[in-house]
Structures are given as C-alpha cells and as structure tokens.
N, C-alpha and C positions, 0 to 999 in steps of 0.2 A: 504494500500500500504506500501511498504518498506520506512522507514524513511530515506530520503536522506539529511536531514539537517546536516550541519557541524558547530556546535556551537564552535567557537573559540573566537571571540570578545565578544560574548554573553554567553559564556559557564557558567560563574559564576554569572550571573545577579540575581540569586535567593538568593545569599548570602547577608544577611542583612547589613553586615559591609564591603562590598567590596569596598566602597568609601573611607575607611580609609587605611592608609599605612599598618597596621597590617593585615587587611582583604585581601588586595592585595598581600602582601608577602606570606600569608598562601596559596594562590592559585597559587603560582609560580611567582609572580610579582617581579620586580626589579632584575631579573636574566639576562635579555638580555643586559642591559647596561654594566655590568662588562665584559661580553663576547665580546661586540662590542669594548670596550676600549682596549681589548687585541688583536684586529685586527688593521690593518692599515686602514686609511680612504678609500683608493682605494679598499681594500678588502670588506669593508662594502657596498660601492656603487656597486661593482661587484656582491655581494650576492643578493642585491635587483634587480639588472638588470637581473641576471640569473633566479631569481624567476619568472620574468615576471609580476611583480606587475604593474598594470595600474591605473592611477588616479581614485579614487572612488568619485570624485566630479562631474562627468558628462562628461568631455572631453575625458577621457580614455587614456591620454598620459602616456607613460612609466615613472614611478616614478624614477627609477634608472637613466634613461637617463637625466631626469630633474635635478636630484642631480648633475650629472656630468657636467652640463653647467657652474656651478660656478668655476671660476679659482682657482686652488689649490696653485698657486705660487705667487699671488699678495699680497700686503701688506694692502689692504683695509679691513675694517671690513665686515663680511658677516652676513646676517640675515635670519632667518627662520620665515615665517608667516604662521600660520595655519588658514585657512578659516573656521571658525565655524559660519558663518552668514547664518545659515540654514533658508530659508524663501520661498522655492519653494512650491507652493500648492501641497499637498500630501506627501511632504518629512518629514520624522520623524525618522531619524536614528542617526544623529550626536548628537542631544540634549539628547536622552535617553542614548547613549553611554557615554557621558561626565557626565551625572548624575549618572549612575550606576557605572562607572569605570574610574574616572578621572585620576588615577595614570597611567593607560595604555596609555592614550594620552600623558601625561607628560613624561613618559619613552620613548615613541616613538619620541617625540620632542627632547629629549636629544640625542638620537641615531642619529637622522637626523642632528642635529647641529654638532655633532662630525664628521659626514660624509662629510658635506659641509664646515667645518671649520668656523662655526658660533659660536659666543659667546652669542647671544641672540635669543630667540624665542618669538614671539608675538602670542598669541592665541586670535583671534578677534572674540568675541562672541556678539550676538545680545543683546542689553541692556534690552529688555523686559524679558529675561529669567534670572532674578536676582538670582533665586535659583541655577541655573547652575554656574553662575559666582562665587557665594559664595563657592560652592563646589569645583570648580577648584582652587580658591585662597587658600582654606584650604589645599587642596592636595599639592599645590606648597610649602606652608609653612612646611608641614610634610616632603616632599621630601628634602627640603633644610636642615631642622634640622637633617635628617638622613644621610646627606652627599652626596646625589645623585645630588644635584644642588649646585651652588655656585663656590667657588674657589677650584682648585685642586681636582676635583671630584674623590673620591675613590683613592686618591694618584696618579692619572694618569698624572697630570699636565694640564688636560683639565678644562677650566673654562666655565660655562654656566649658564645663567639666563633665567627663563621663566616668561614672563609678561602676565597677563590676562587683555585684553583690552575690555571694553564695548563699542560697537558701538551704533549708534543713531537709528538703526532700519529701514534702507532703503534697499529695495531689490537690488537696483543698486550696493550696497556695496558688494554684492556677486561676482561682476565682479572684478577680481584680482587687476586691476590698480585703480579702484574707491575705493576699500578697502584700498589700500596703501595711497591714498590721505586722506581718513577718519582717518587712523591710525596716520597720521601726523598732524591731527587737522584741516584739510581743509574740504570743502564741497566734498562729495563723488561723483566725476565725472570721467568717464573713461579717461585715458590718450591716447595720440598718441603712437602707436607702429610701428616700433622701436623708441627708445630703449626698449627692453623687460626687465622685472624685474630682470632677471639673470645678466643684465649689469647695469641697473639703476632702482632699486626698491625703497624700503623705504629709505628715506633720500638720494636718488640718489645713493645708494650703492648696490652691488650685493645681490640679494634676491631670495629665493625660496619660492613660494606660493604653499601650499599643502592642500588638504582636510583633515578633521578630521579622516575619516576612513582610508585614505591612510597612515597617520602617525601612527595611532593606530595599523595598521597591521604589521608595521616594527618589533616590538619586537618578534612576533611569527615567522617571517621569520629568524631572527637572531638566535633564539633558536632552531628551527627545521630544518633549512637549506633551500636552494633554491629549491632542488629537491622535498622536501615535498610539498611546496606551488605550484610548477609547475605541480605536479601530480594531482592537483584538477582543475576543470573547463574544458575549451576546449583548443584546440591547440593554438589559438591566444588570447583567453581571459582566462587567467589562474587565479587559486585561487578561493576564495569564496567572498561573499559579502552579505550585509544586504539588504533584500527586504522588503519594507514597503507595506503591503497589506491592503488596505482600501476600503471603499465603500460597495457595496451590497454583502458582503460575510458573511458567518455564524460566523466565528471567525477572525475578522481583527486583525492585529498585525504585529510584526517584526519577520521575518523568515531569518535566516542565512543559506545560501545554496551555493553550487558551482555555478559559472557562467555557464550558459547553461541550467539551470533548466527551465521547461516550465510552462506556466500559468496553464495548466491542472494539473500538479503536485502540484503547489502551492494551487490551489483550492481544490484538494483532501486533502491536509494537513490542510486546513482551514475549512473543513466541507462543501465546495461547496457554490453555490449561495444561498442567503437568500431565504427561503421559496421555494426552488427548482425552482426559476424562471429562465428565459432564459437570458444568457449573451448577451448584446447588443454591448457594446464597452468598451475599456479599454486603459490604458496607461502603457507603460513599463518604461518610464523615467520621469514621472511627467507631468505637464501641458504644459511644453515647447516642448514636443515631440509630434509627430503626433499620433492621436488615431489609435487603431487597433480594429479588430473585432473577432468574433468567428472563422473565418478562420485561425487565427494565434494562436490558442490554443496550438498547438504542436510545435510552433516555439521556438528554443533554445534562452533563454534570455542571449545572449552574445553580445558584441559590434558589431560584423560583421553581425550576423543574423538579429538583430533588425534594423540596418542601411539598410540592403538589403530590408527589408519590408517597408522602407520609413519612419521609425521612429528613435528613439534614446534610448539607454539604460539609459542615463542620471544618475540620482541619484537613479535609481531602485525604484521609487515611483509608485507602481502599484495600480492605482485607477481603480476599477471595477464598471461598471454600468449595471444594468439589463434593461429589456424592459419597465420599467415604466418611464425611463428617457428621457427627451427631449434633443436631441443632440444640438439643436440650443441654448437652454437655458444654457446648460453646457458650451458650447464654449463661449457664451456671458459673463458668470461669469468669466471665465479665462481671456478673453480679457479685461474686466473691470479692473482686477488686473494689467495687463501689462500697461494699459493706466495710472492708478493711480501711478504706480511705475516708469514710465518713468522719467528720470532725465531732459528731455527737451533739452538736449544739441544738438541733431541733428534733422533735419526736418522730415526725413522719419519715425522715431519712434514717435516723438512728435505729428505730424499731422496725421500720418497714423493710429496709435492706436485710436486716437480720432474718426476718421471717421469709422473705423471698428466697434467701439462700437455703433455709431449712426445707422449704417446700420443693424447690428445684432439685435439691440433693435427694429428697425422697423420691421424686418422680424419675430421676436419672437411674436410680437403683431398683426401679420397679416396685417400690413400696408405696407409691402414691395412689390416688384414685382420680376418677374423672372430675370429681368435685374439686380436687386440688387445682385443676387448671382454671376453673372459675374463681377460685380463691386467689390465685396469682393475679388475675385481672382486677379483682376487687381491691387488693392491696395496692397495685399500681395506680388505680384510680384515686386512692386515698393519699398517695404520695405526690402525684403530679399536680403542680400548682399550689401545693400546700407546704412544700419544703422551704426552708429559709433561703437557700440559694439554688443554683442550677445543678449542683451535684445530685440532689434527690431526683430532679426531673430527668437527669441523664441516665439514671439507673433503670428507668421504666420502658423506654422505647424498644430496647432489644427484646424484652419479654413480650410486650404487646404485639410487636410485629412478628415475632417467632410463632406465637399462638395463632395469629391471623393467617400465616402462610403454611404452617406446619402443625396444626392442631392434631392431626391424625398421628403424627410422630410422638407427640406427648402421650396420647392414648395407647399407642403401640407399646411403649415402655411398661405401662400398667398391665396390658394384656399378656405380654411375654414375660413379665416378672423380672425385667432387667433391660439393660441397653442392648438393642439389636445390632449395634455397630462394633466392629473390632477397633479398639482405640489405637492399635499400632498402624492400621491402614492409613490413617490421616497424618502420620508423622512424616518428616522430611526424608527419613531414611527408608521409608517404605518403598517397595517396588511398584506400588499401585500407580 
C-alpha cells in the first residue's frame, strides 16, 4: 500500500546523536523558538489555535484555547506543567519521544511558556524511567548553556527555566490536579474543580497542564504554519499523531500518521496479524477506552469517529488481540490495574474496582453465574460519572464494551466451568 505515514516528531529518531543539542540543531532544531520570540504572545497562541492542535494526552481539548485561558494582564507568576507521567497500559509514545529527542520537548516548552507568559516549566516524569530523566536534564543543561533557556533568552528579554521533576510513580498522578499536588511535594490526590488549574494550579497560581506530544508538536507548527498542520488529519481532528501498535501484530511499534488513519491501514503497515490469525478485539485509546472489534477496521481513528463507536481515541495506544485471547481475562488484567492504582479517595472507584475484580476473577475461573454479568454492568453504572476523577470512569468502558460484544464468552466460562482458552496460545512465544 501507499505509505501514509507522516514522520514529523519521529522523523529523525534514527539519528544516533539526536538527543544532543548539536544533533538536534543539525536536523533543524532550535529554529522555532527564535521565530516565536519574534511574534507577539497572542500571535503564537492564534497560530496554535488556527492549526487546530488538540491535546494529545487523551482528552483532545484544543491546545491553543487552553493556552488562552491564562490571563495575559495579571501580575501573578504563570507556570507550564508538562505531563510526562506516561503509565496507561499500552501507551508508549511520550517516553520514546523524550528519549530520542529531548530538545524538541524543551523547545516546545519554551515556546509554550512564552505564549502563556510563564517563567517556569515543570516536566513531570515518572521516577522509574531514570534514563529519560537523565537525558532530559542533560538536554536542559545544553539548552541553557546555548542561551535558549535562562535569563534574556536570545536577547529577547524573555526569561524561562525548565525543571525536570521525578514523580513517585503512581498512575493517579497522570490526572492533572493529582500531578500538581505531587509536584508540590504532597500525596498525589485529585483536587476539587473548580478552581481549575488555569486559575489555581501549582502553588495556587495560574497553570497550564499539557501532554508531552502536545508541547512537542508546537515547534513544527510555528515553523511550518497553521495551514500546514490543519491540512493533515480530518476536518475536526487535525494534524498527525503517534500511534502505538502493540499486541498480536507482525511488527509492533510506533507509527506517526495523520489522525483519521484506520486500523486496517495500520495493520497493512505493520505486516498484519501475527501468523495470519483473525482479529478479535482491539483498543484505539488504550485500556481506559472501550474495546472495538473487526467491524471497526475501517473506522477513521479521529476523536469524533472513535467516540461515535462508543470508545475513545485517548493516547492512541492501539492494542490488538487475535482469536487466541480470552476477553474476560484481558479485561480482568486491566481492571486489576485500575483497582491497584486507585488512590482510594472516593467510594465509587475504591469499592467499585475492588468488586469488579472479584466478580471478573470469579467469572474467568468458571465460578460465576449469568447474574454476575448483570452485576458487573450495575457496578459500572454506579461508578461512571460518580467517581471523583477520571480514573473511576476509565475502569468501566473495557467491561461494558466487552459485555456488549462478547457476552456469550462470559456465559461460556460459566457453562464450561472455567476459561475455554489456552493462556499460552496468546503469548508472544506461542507458535499460534
């Protein structure tokens, strides 16, 4: 097929020294910041708005609009926080981006800080990925020595510092307000909203929280223009994005393509299903989105189409499962993750995920009943929209969608007194 990939963020990942400032500048890096500094802050924000960039962290909120929320005339310090706490099952785009090209993120952070009138940017990284933290800190030191960070950047009068913060490694800290509490040295727990971070964020001051990929996309928009970016993707989901393709595919990996690409096209690019087996189910946006089936192979992967199908584009963590996989077992593993990572602050999530795991475990081992399936749906209904933050809501779509498409498989476990699937057949070392 025709190669429809659009390598922009990933274009130079094959360069062995891309992570250094010399390697980055050789590929055109650190050219967007001087251009942005030659524009007014309003012009930078308008460019990002007109480009149609939507948040690449899952919510899909317009990035330029979010930048405009921070008041431009107040005397309070402003902050930029980059959410690099990538921990969603199946998600693997932000960490490789930071590892391969840390200067791209730092340049994007500097541009964003200029646009929102911030003097400091915090990049919040999971503490487990020490190699990424070291690489980012080295890149910050290089950028500061070259005059791209610090006082009076490039003689413009603009001051900016980028701080790399190592988090404690809790999934809940991916929620923006819990991240802010963690950044302040507190236990990472979601805050009441309002006030929203744009009004009272880190240190109770105006703050913008953006995903790594959103910020890393800003330099290319500034350099190439809003029309260039808006010309990619679909009418309402513009631009390109990194798709993580994992699971039962011949060539799993990271694929950068326009929004609106289909799973069929991604599978063609990746050599198809492993061993030529049949696609059973997949996720478009990671484990927190509802599962999809082969009937959605030609569905455009953009925010609107995926939402209309009852799922979510999320972080574009495309996990693909073939017909050797037990859907009950897969959903159980995901739910165990959400139970483990629940902060415990609210009852629906804390108690609901506990009972979801108990019931799913019962069903997987053939000890459940048909009534348990309805009980699962009832508990999901009591969690959705009632949890304190999005973690609770994230735990339910995999279950409700699995029951929608594979109810018979849940019942089959009950009738056969156990799982009808060989767990070894779905492993990567299987000959299936």
